[in-house]
Phi, psi and omega in degrees: 000133180287137182293145179267122178258151169256148172203146186187180182254137182225128175257142174253117187240171174154175180289156179312141167070029178265349178112023186296310182295323175304311184293312181296317178298323181292323178296322181266358173078012187205149184271117177240307176281144180279150181230152172197170178267015176260137179302163166061035180293313178280124181250335178238174176277126181241130182258132175229158194235126175245120180239128174242114179309137177082348182245317178143206186216137170251123175254111182279134174248110181267124184247161176296154180296140178281126180206173177275128191281141181248350176204183185298323180292325173299313179300321179294314181302316183290321176305311178304308178303308186287330181298318186297335189302320180278356188260352190248166181272339181203146179246127172258119181255116187259122179229166174274153175290071185236138177275339174275120182263109188276181184294329180296309182298319177305313182300317174297311179307316180297320181294320182295327178293345181267000176241158180259009182285140181291154189230121169260128174276126177248113175270110189266171176069024182300340181286355181265352184225159176297155183302317181302330177301315181306315184289323174297317173299323178294324179292313184298320178289325177301328183293327184259355178195142182273104185270158170287318171210166175229126182232122173281146182203172171227098182304322184297317180274348178076033175280135182060028179293317179298325180293321177295316180298313180300318178299318177305308186297332185297333184252004174276142177287157171287135183174165178293163185278151180270341183229159171287165188298339182273345189284133176236353163195160178258012172292127180291149181308324179297319188288321177301312182300317176301317178290329178289320177299319184290322177297312184293329173290319179302323177289325191270332185274157178284169192301330189275347184271314186315314184299335181265022178245144173230166173229132177245132168278109187278330183200140177216109183222153187248126177286173177294331180274008174092353181287145178258136173253120180231123172256124183231142172249138174262117182259131175230174190265342184225150179300321179296327173296320183303314182295323181287326179292319174292320174078175178301119183047032177078009186296323175301312182293324176295321180292311177302315181300310177303313178292321176301313183298313180305317186285320180298321177301321171301313184291314183273350180065032178204171182284150184231125172258111185249132171238130185245143168235166174233132184234150176252122170233098189302131175054035186299331184291349171250014175253114182304317186295314181290324174303316184288329177295331182267011177087012178263080182253153177299000000 
């Protein structure tokens, strides 16, 4: 008798900066989504794949944080996140261990009441609070929504990952796998490399610049010896930002480039020759044409 496998789609939602990408990277055991301590790091829907032989396959959809939009890029990000809710088999809602439920969380709860998808509440960053706070937090959230389950965790420390995976499989339908067993993400290499440059820029730059940057891979080619040549442009909104990104005698751009190249070499499993440029495109976050050019398509 052929073994019955389960497979389905799971989205991870939550306010910006609660640790969604860290959790997804931890669950699949590999870094795909970029992470930083700055809000709105994830801008697109990123799919990653967890396959367990003999059991099935989970396709994780990491979405941008749900927040109140301030420009067209913000609207795009919120649309992507909210559109996903009705299309998946299960929703993981990630929150911080806080008993005060603010407007952002209330807004997400209202959105969830409009879909029929089961929701597991994941209380992240449990390593930062005493145990009794966890119980109080669970009680507070139970009052605003009827969850299928509630699981406390620390994505950073890798706590309760098996419990999360087991719970997910409980809610997935039986059916064939969507991807072969070796697939970890459906993101093209160019997109992953662009996101790596953006992550390294987010880590290196001061708070006022990162929201206004995008990264375009202008050229990516592989040599006969397997080395990659990659030309990328960091696009910002102001001339003053361009100066900050380049830094004194090019020091900041060099730092971003060195860190990005190391990460790309890990990701591609090959040596990389990376060249970076900085371009100014005023108010690109409010230009539909430029948003499309940078890959933010519906």
